Structure formats: C-alpha cells, structure tokens
C-alpha positions in Angstrom: 200.3 32.4 68.3 201.9 30.0 70.7 199.9 27.1 69.3 201.6 27.7 65.9 205.1 28.6 67.2 205.6 27.4 70.8 207.3 30.0 72.9 210.0 28.5 75.1 211.3 31.6 76.9 209.3 32.6 79.9 210.5 36.2 79.6 209.6 36.4 75.9 206.2 35.0 76.6 205.6 37.7 79.3 206.7 40.4 76.9 204.1 39.2 74.4 201.5 39.4 77.2 202.6 43.0 77.9 202.3 43.9 74.2 198.7 42.5 74.2 198.0 44.6 77.3 199.4 47.7 75.5 197.0 46.9 72.6 194.1 46.6 75.1 193.8 42.9 74.3 193.2 42.1 78.0 191.9 38.6 77.5 194.9 37.6 75.4 197.1 39.1 78.1 195.2 37.2 80.8 195.5 33.9 78.9 199.3 34.2 78.7 199.6 35.3 82.3 197.5 32.3 83.4 199.8 30.0 81.4 202.9 31.6 83.0 201.6 31.5 86.5 200.7 27.8 86.2 204.0 26.8 84.6 205.6 24.3 87.1 209.2 25.6 86.5 208.4 29.3 86.6 210.8 31.5 88.5 209.4 32.9 91.8 210.4 36.5 91.0 208.6 36.3 87.7 205.5 35.0 89.3 205.5 38.0 91.7 205.6 40.2 88.6 202.7 38.3 87.0 200.7 38.7 90.2 201.4 42.5 90.1 200.3 42.6 86.5 197.0 40.9 87.3 196.5 43.6 89.9 197.7 46.7 88.0 196.9 45.9 84.4 193.9 43.6 84.7 192.3 45.0 87.9 192.1 41.4 89.2 192.8 41.8 92.9 191.5 38.3 93.8 193.8 36.5 91.3 196.8 38.6 92.3 196.3 37.9 96.0 195.7 34.2 95.4 199.0 34.0 93.5 200.9 35.9 96.2 199.3 34.1 99.2 200.0 30.7 97.6 203.6 31.8 97.0 204.0 32.9 100.6 202.7 29.6 101.8 204.9 27.7 99.3 208.0 29.5 100.5 207.3 28.8 104.2 206.7 25.2 103.4 210.0 24.9 101.4 211.8 26.7 104.2 210.5 24.2 106.7 211.2 21.2 104.5 214.8 22.3 104.2 215.2 22.4 107.9 214.4 18.7 108.2 217.0 16.1 107.2 214.6 14.4 104.8 214.2 17.5 102.7 213.6 17.1 99.0 213.8 20.9 98.4 217.2 21.8 97.0 219.2 24.7 98.5 219.4 26.3 95.1 215.7 26.3 94.7 215.3 27.8 98.2 217.8 30.5 97.4 215.6 31.5 94.4 212.6 31.7 96.7 214.5 33.6 99.3 215.3 36.3 96.7 211.6 36.5 95.8 210.2 36.4 99.4 210.7 40.1 100.1 208.9 41.0 96.9 206.1 38.6 97.7 205.6 40.3 101.1 205.9 43.8 99.7 203.3 43.1 97.0 200.9 41.4 99.4 201.1 44.3 101.8 200.7 46.9 99.0 197.6 45.1 97.6 196.1 44.5 101.0 196.5 48.2 101.9 195.0 49.3 98.5 192.0 47.2 99.3 191.6 48.2 102.9 192.5 44.7 104.1 194.4 46.0 107.1 194.1 42.9 109.2 195.7 40.8 106.5 198.4 43.4 105.9 199.1 43.5 109.7 199.4 39.8 109.9 201.9 39.5 107.0 203.9 42.5 108.3 204.0 41.1 111.8 205.4 37.8 110.6 207.9 39.6 108.5 209.1 41.7 111.4 209.5 38.6 113.6 211.8 37.2 110.9 213.5 40.6 110.3 213.4 42.5 113.5 215.8 45.2 112.3 213.6 46.2 109.3 212.6 49.7 110.4 210.7 50.4 107.2 208.4 47.4 107.8 207.9 48.6 111.4 206.8 52.0 110.1 204.4 50.5 107.6 203.0 48.3 110.3 202.3 51.3 112.5 200.6 53.0 109.5 198.5 49.9 108.9 197.4 49.7 112.6 196.4 53.4 112.5 194.3 52.7 109.4 192.2 50.0 111.0 
C-alpha cells in the first residue's frame, strides 16, 4: 500500500489503480484515481485519462464531467493569463495544456453525447469550432449533435 511504500511515479500509481480495477476492487481504484486527480503537479493529459477511467470503469459520469469541465475552465484561464503581460503562467505549462486541450474537448463531447446532454455538447463544440474553423470533423459532429436535440 502507498502508506507503507509511497509511490512517487504518477504513471506507476495509475497502473496500480488499473490493476485494482481489473481485480474488481473498484473502491481501491477510485481512491487512487482521486489522489491522482487532486495531485497539484499532475499532467493534464493524465488527468484526462483519469476522467475517462471514472466514466468507463467506474460508471461515474458526474465525477468525469466535473474533472473535464474544470480542466477546460483552467485551460481557458491559463490561456487568458498568458495573453496579459503580468502572467504568472509559464509558456511551458501552457504548452502541456495545449496538448491536452483537444483530448479534454473530445472526452467532454463524447460523455455529453453518451448522456444525451446535447446542449452542453453543442456549446463545447461551437467554442472549439470558433477556435479551429478548419476542423471539418468537429463540424460534422456538431451537426449530428444538433440533429439529436
């Protein structure tokens, strides 16, 4: 257990959570995922993976959406902070977030659609398309979402 031998590696800790999941020890898996999600220095792409694991493995849509929605808000805040001269957000940190942002959006849209939350999916997709007007796949998905409402 982590209280006996502390686990320093985020990736190793996640693999242990996955093993607990494979053994149907869902509460142990959930506990580790909670720790990883709340880790202040966690990598954004990893947090997206944890959110998806809450959704797919633990059937916890609410927790998954909460993580992803907070990440989306955090990214937008960091992006805005960097645009100001008094920014404390480093460019390196923003680059990590920029790599994760498409995954955040993709996961949000997927989960919203799975739960018939079409208005939320439409809002996220519309914002994405404003930022990435040449993304034809996003435009196609947006049409599908609008037809589903």
